[in-house]
PAZAPA-4460 file (N, C-alpha, C; in steps of 0.05 Angstrom, whole numbers, plus 32768, in hexadecimal, padded with zeros to 4 digits):
% residues 157
    n_x    n_y    n_z   ca_x   ca_y   ca_z    c_x    c_y    c_z   seq   type   mol
   76A2   7C01   7900   768E   7C16   7904   7675   7C0B   7911     1      F     A
   766A   7BF6   7906   7651   7BEB   7910   7654   7BE1   792D     2      W     A
   766B   7BD5   7933   766E   7BCB   794F   766E   7BE2   7962     3      S     A
   767A   7BF9   795B   767A   7C10   796C   765E   7C1B   7970     4      R     A
   7650   7C1D   795A   7635   7C28   795B   7623   7C16   796B     5      V     A
   7625   7BFC   7967   7614   7BE9   7975   761B   7BE8   7993     6      M     A
   7631   7BF4   799B   7637   7BF4   79B8   7626   7C08   79C7     7      S     A
   761A   7C1C   79B9   7609   7C2F   79C7   75ED   7C31   79BA     8      Y     A
   75E9   7C28   79A2   75CF   7C2B   7995   75B9   7C1C   79A2     9      Y     A
   75BC   7C03   79AA   75A6   7BF5   79B8   759C   7C04   79D1    10      P     A
   75AE   7C0E   79E1   75A6   7C1D   79F8   7598   7C37   79F0    11      L     A
   75A1   7C44   79DB   7594   7C5C   79D1   7577   7C56   79C9    12      H     A
   7573   7C40   79BA   7558   7C38   79B2   7547   7C32   79CA    13      V     A
   7552   7C24   79DD   7542   7C1C   79F5   753A   7C35   7A04    14      L     A
   754C   7C48   7A09   7545   7C60   7A18   7532   7C72   7A08    15      V     A
   7537   7C74   79EE   7524   7C84   79DE   7508   7C78   79DE    16      T     A
   7507   7C5E   79DB   74EC   7C51   79DB   74DF   7C54   79F6    17      T     A
   74EE   7C51   7A0B   74E2   7C53   7A26   74D7   7C6F   7A2B    18      A     A
   74E4   7C84   7A21   74DC   7C9F   7A26   74CC   7CAB   7A0F    19      F     A
   74C8   7C9C   79F9   74B9   7CA7   79E2   749D   7CB0   79EA    20      A     A
   748E   7CA2   79FB   7473   7CAC   7A02   7475   7CC8   7A0F    21      P     A
   7489   7CCD   7A20   748C   7CE7   7A2C   7493   7CFC   7A16    22      M     A
   74A5   7CF5   7A04   74AC   7D08   79EF   7494   7D0F   79DE    23      F     A
   7484   7CFB   79D7   746C   7D00   79C6   7457   7D10   79D6    24      V     A
   7455   7D0A   79F0   7441   7D19   7A00   7449   7D37   7A01    25      A     A
   7462   7D3D   7A04   746B   7D59   7A04   7466   7D65   79E9    26      V     A
   746B   7D57   79D3   7466   7D61   79B8   7448   7D67   79B5    27      E     A
   7437   7D55   79BF   741A   7D5A   79BD   7411   7D71   79CE    28      R     A
   741D   7D74   79E6   7417   7D8B   79F7   741B   7DA5   79E9    29      Y     A
   7431   7DA7   79DA   7437   7DC0   79CB   742C   7DC0   79AF    30      Y     A
   7419   7DAE   79A9   740B   7DAD   798F   741E   7DAB   7978    31      N     A
   7433   7D9C   797B   7446   7D97   7965   7439   7D85   7951    32      T     A
   743A   7D8B   7937   742E   7D79   7923   743A   7D5D   7924    33      P     A
   7429   7D49   791E   7432   7D2E   791E   744A   7D29   790B    34      W     A
   744A   7D38   78F5   7460   7D34   78E2   747B   7D3D   78EE    35      S     A
   747B   7D52   78FE   7493   7D5B   790B   749B   7D48   7921    36      K     A
   7487   7D3D   7930   748D   7D29   7944   7499   7D11   7938    37      T     A
   748E   7D08   7921   7499   7CF1   7913   74B6   7CF6   7909    38      G     A
   74BB   7D0E   78FF   74D6   7D15   78F6   74E9   7D14   790D    39      L     A
   74E1   7D1F   7924   74F3   7D1F   793B   74F8   7D03   7945    40      R     A
   74E4   7CF2   7944   74E8   7CD6   794C   74FB   7CC8   7939    41      A     A
   74F7   7CCC   791F   7509   7CC1   790B   7526   7CCA   790F    42      F     A
   752A   7CE4   7913   7545   7CEE   7916   7552   7CE3   792F    43      L     A
   7542   7CE0   7945   754D   7CD6   795E   7554   7CB9   795B    44      N     A
   7543   7CA8   7950   7548   7C8C   794E   755F   7C86   793A    45      Y     A
   7561   7C96   7925   7576   7C92   7911   7590   7CA0   7918    46      S     A
   7590   7CAF   792E   75A7   7CBE   7938   75B1   7CD1   7923    47      M     A
   759F   7CDF   7917   75A6   7CF4   7903   75A0   7D10   790D    48      L     A
   7597   7D13   7926   758D   7D2D   7930   75A4   7D42   7932    49      Q     A
   75BD   7D3A   7934   75D2   7D4E   7936   75D6   7D5D   791B    50      A     A
   75CC   7D51   7905   75CE   7D5F   78EB   75B9   7D74   78E7    51      W     A
   75A6   7D75   78F9   7590   7D88   78F7   7590   7D99   7911    52      F     A
   759C   7DB1   7910   759F   7DC1   7929   7585   7DC7   7938    53      P     A
   756F   7DCA   7929   7556   7DD0   7937   754B   7DB8   7946    54      A     A
   7554   7DA0   793E   7549   7D88   794B   755E   7D7A   795C    55      E     A
   7575   7D85   7960   758B   7D77   796C   7585   7D6D   7988    56      A     A
   7577   7D7C   7998   7572   7D73   79B3   7555   7D75   79BB    57      E     A
   7543   7D70   79A8   7526   7D73   79AE   751C   7D5C   79BF    58      V     A
   7522   7D43   79B7   7518   7D2C   79C6   752B   7D25   79DC    59      W     A
   7541   7D1B   79D5   7554   7D10   79E9   756E   7D21   79E7    60      N     A
   7572   7D33   79F8   7588   7D46   79F5   75A3   7D39   79F3    61      Q     A
   75AB   7D26   7A04   75C5   7D1A   7A01   75C9   7D0A   79E7    62      P     A
   75B4   7D02   79DB   75B7   7CF0   79C3   75C2   7CFF   79AB    63      S     A
   75C3   7D1A   79AB   75D0   7D28   7995   75ED   7D20   7993    64      W     A
   75FA   7D1B   79AA   7616   7D13   79A9   7619   7CF8   799D    65      F     A
   7606   7CE5   79A2   7608   7CCB   7995   7606   7CCE   7977    66      L     A
   75F6   7CE0   796E   75F3   7CE6   7951   760E   7CEF   7946    67      S     A
   761A   7D02   7954   7634   7D0D   794B   764A   7CF7   794D    68      A     A
   7649   7CE7   7962   765C   7CD2   7966   765A   7CBD   7950    69      L     A
   7642   7CB7   7948   763E   7CA3   7932   764B   7CAD   7919    70      T     A
   7647   7CC6   7912   7654   7CD1   78FA   7673   7CD0   78FD    71      F     A
   767D   7CD7   7915   769A   7CD7   7919   76A5   7CBB   7917    72      S     A
   7697   7CA7   7921   76A0   7C8C   791E   76A0   7C83   7901    73      N     A
   768D   7C8C   78F2   768C   7C86   78D5   76A4   7C92   78C6    74      L     A
   76AB   7CAA   78CE   76C1   7CB8   78C0   76DD   7CB0   78CB    75      A     A
   76DE   7CA4   78E2   76F8   7C9F   78EF   770C   7C8E   78DF    76      M     A
   7703   7C79   78D0   7718   7C6A   78C0   7727   7C7C   78AD    77      P     A
   7719   7C8E   78A0   7726   7CA0   788D   7739   7CB4   789C    78      A     A
   7730   7CBD   78B3   7740   7CCF   78C3   775A   7CC1   78CC    79      V     A
   7757   7CA9   78D6   776E   7C9A   78DF   7782   7C95   78C9    80      L     A
   7778   7C8E   78B2   778A   7C89   789B   779A   7CA2   7893    81      T     A
   778C   7CB8   7891   7799   7CD1   7889   77AC   7CDB   789F    82      R     A
   77A4   7CD8   78B8   77B5   7CE2   78CE   77CE   7CD1   78D0    83      T     A
   77CC   7CB7   78CB   77E4   7CA6   78CD   77F8   7CAD   78B7    84      A     A
   77F0   7CB9   78A1   7802   7CBF   788B   7811   7CDA   7890    85      A     A
   7809   7CEA   78A4   7815   7D04   78A8   782F   7D02   78B7    86      L     A
   7841   7D15   78B1   785A   7D17   78BF   7855   7D26   78DA    87      S     A
   786A   7D28   78EA   7867   7D35   7904   785F   7D53   7900    88      K     A
   786C   7D60   78EC   7865   7D7C   78E6   7848   7D7D   78DC    89      I     A
   7840   7D6B   78CB   7824   7D6A   78C1   7810   7D67   78D8    90      G     A
   7817   7D55   78EB   7805   7D51   7902   7803   7D6A   7912    91      L     A
   7819   7D78   7916   7818   7D91   7926   7808   7DA6   7918    92      Q     A
   780B   7DA9   78FD   77FB   7DBC   78EE   77DD   7DB6   78F0    93      K     A
   77D7   7D9C   78ED   77BB   7D94   78EE   77B0   7D99   790A    94      L     A
   77BF   7D93   791F   77B6   7D98   793A   77B1   7DB6   793F    95      F     A
   77C4   7DC7   7936   77C0   7DE4   793A   77A8   7DEE   792A    96      Y     A
   77A4   7DE3   7912   778C   7DEC   7902   7772   7DE3   7910    97      A     A
   7771   7DCA   7919   7759   7DC1   7927   7754   7DD0   7941    98      L     A
   776A   7DD6   794F   7767   7DE6   7968   775C   7E01   7962    99      T     A
   7766   7E0E   794D   775C   7E29   7945   773F   7E28   793E   100      T     A
   7737   7E14   792E   771B   7E11   7927   770A   7E0C   7940   101      I     A
   7714   7DFC   7952   7705   7DF5   796A   7702   7E0E   797C   102      S     A
   7717   7E1E   797E   7715   7E37   798E   7701   7E4A   7981   103      V     A
   7702   7E4D   7967   76EF   7E5E   7959   76D2   7E55   795D   104      L     A
   76CF   7E3A   795D   76B4   7E2F   7962   76AB   7E36   797E   105      Q     A
   76BC   7E34   7992   76B5   7E3B   79AE   76AF   7E58   79B0   106      K     A
   76BE   7E69   79A2   76B8   7E86   79A3   769D   7E8C   7996   107      L     A
   7698   7E7F   7980   767D   7E84   7974   7667   7E7A   7985   108      S     A
   766C   7E64   7993   7658   7E5A   79A6   7653   7E6D   79BD   109      F     A
   7669   7E79   79C7   7666   7E8C   79DE   7658   7EA6   79D5   110      S     A
   7659   7EAB   79BB   764D   7EC4   79B0   762F   7EC0   79AC   111      N     A
   7624   7EA9   79B1   7608   7EA4   79AD   75F8   7EA5   79C7   112      T     A
   7601   7EB5   79DA   75F4   7EB6   79F4   75D7   7EBE   79F2   113      S     A
   75CF   7ECD   79DD   75B3   7ED6   79DC   75A0   7EBF   79D9   114      R     A
   75A9   7EA7   79D3   7598   7E90   79D0   7594   7E81   79EA   115      F     A
   75A7   7E84   79FC   75A5   7E74   7A14   75A6   7E84   7A2E   116      H     A
   75AA   7E9E   7A2D   75AB   7EAE   7A45   758F   7EB8   7A4B   117      S     A
   7585   7EB2   7A63   756A   7EB9   7A6B   7569   7ED6   7A75   118      H     A
   757F   7EE1   7A7D   757E   7EFC   7A88   7582   7F12   7A74   119      N     A
   7584   7F0B   7A5B   7588   7F1F   7A46   756D   7F27   7A3B   120      M     A
   7568   7F40   7A39   754F   7F4A   7A2E   7551   7F4A   7A0F   121      A     A
   753E   7F3C   7A02   753D   7F3C   79E5   7522   7F46   79DC   122      T     A
   7521   7F55   79C7   7508   7F5F   79BD   74FC   7F4D   79A8   123      T     A
   750C   7F3D   799C   7502   7F2A   7987   7509   7F0E   798F   124      E     A
   74F9   7EFC   7985   74FE   7EDF   798A   7516   7ED6   797A   125      R     A
   7529   7EC9   7988   7541   7EBF   797B   753F   7EA1   7978   126      Q     A
   7549   7E97   7962   7549   7E7A   795F   7566   7E70   7963   127      T     A
   7569   7E5A   7971   7584   7E50   7978   7591   7E3F   7963   128      P     A
   758B   7E42   794A   7597   7E31   7936   75B5   7E34   7934   129      L     A
   75BF   7E4C   7935   75DC   7E50   7934   75E9   7E44   794D   130      I     A
   75DC   7E49   7964   75E7   7E3E   797D   75E7   7E20   797B   131      W     A
   75D2   7E13   7973   75D1   7DF6   7971   75E5   7DEC   795D   132      N     A
   75E8   7DFA   7946   75FC   7DF2   7932   7618   7DF3   793E   133      L     A
   761E   7E06   794E   7639   7E08   795A   763D   7DF3   796F   134      T     A
   7628   7DEB   797D   762A   7DD8   7992   7629   7DBB   7988   135      R     A
   7618   7DB5   7975   7611   7D9A   7970   761A   7D8E   7956   136      F     A
   7628   7D9D   7945   762E   7D93   792B   7641   7D7B   792C   137      H     A
   763B   7D66   791C   764C   7D4E   791C   7669   7D53   7914   138      P     A
   766E   7D68   7904   768A   7D6E   78FC   769A   7D77   7914   139      F     A
   768C   7D83   7928   769A   7D8C   7940   76A4   7D74   7950   140      S     A
   7693   7D5F   7952   769C   7D47   7960   76B2   7D39   7951   141      A     A
   76B0   7D39   7936   76C6   7D2D   7926   76E0   7D3C   792A   142      L     A
   76DE   7D56   792A   76F6   7D66   792E   7703   7D61   7949   143      M     A
   76F3   7D5F   795E   76FE   7D59   7979   770A   7D3D   797A   144      E     A
   76FD   7D2A   796E   7709   7D0F   796D   7723   7D0E   795D   145      M     A
   7723   7D1D   7947   773C   7D1F   7937   7752   7D2C   7946   146      T     A
   774C   7D40   7957   7761   7D4C   7967   776D   7D37   797A   147      M     A
   775C   7D26   7985   7767   7D11   7997   7778   7CFD   7987   148      G     A
   7770   7CF6   796F   777F   7CE4   795E   779A   7CF0   7958   149      V     A
   779A   7D09   7950   77B3   7D17   7949   77C6   7D19   7961   150      V     A
   77BB   7D1E   7979   77CB   7D20   7991   77D7   7D05   7997   151      S     A
   77C8   7CF0   7995   77D2   7CD5   799B   77E7   7CCD   7986   152      A     A
   77E3   7CD3   796E   77F6   7CCD   7958   7810   7CDC   795C   153      R     A
   780E   7CF6   7964   7826   7D06   7968   7837   7CFB   7980   154      E     A
   782A   7CF1   7995   7838   7CE6   79AB   7846   7CCC   79A3   155      V     A
   783A   7CBD   7991   7846   7CA4   7988   785E   7CA8   7976   156      M     A
   7861   7CBF   796A   7877   7CC3   7957   7891   7CCA   7966   157      M     A
***
């Protein structure tokens, strides 16, 4: 786990540190409280921002995936152990279940157009928490990685 995380974490810290003055300047421009700026910095450096949909892509938008990837790497030993114990029928059932959940997630994501479509007239301010939850949640990344593991295991059988 740590060797995988350390393959991308030093670069993440370097890039975040290099651009932190810009992130803070933007926060100050919008009069964001220092406590919120500190929270966002902590979540970004600790790669926990994917767990908080409102903060998932505030500072460094691509780093939400590193947050989700870190969780997936942490959970992967348990996934590999349980997947290896499944029969071919069990693997197929798991793959179909994960595919169904993934499709439902994509459908729910496509149903949140009011958060990201600029040409839609809205009378009230919408918050994109559901949209961000559908896009950025670490369980989604784990599910997709598990689908890859199940597919590879099924080919090996």
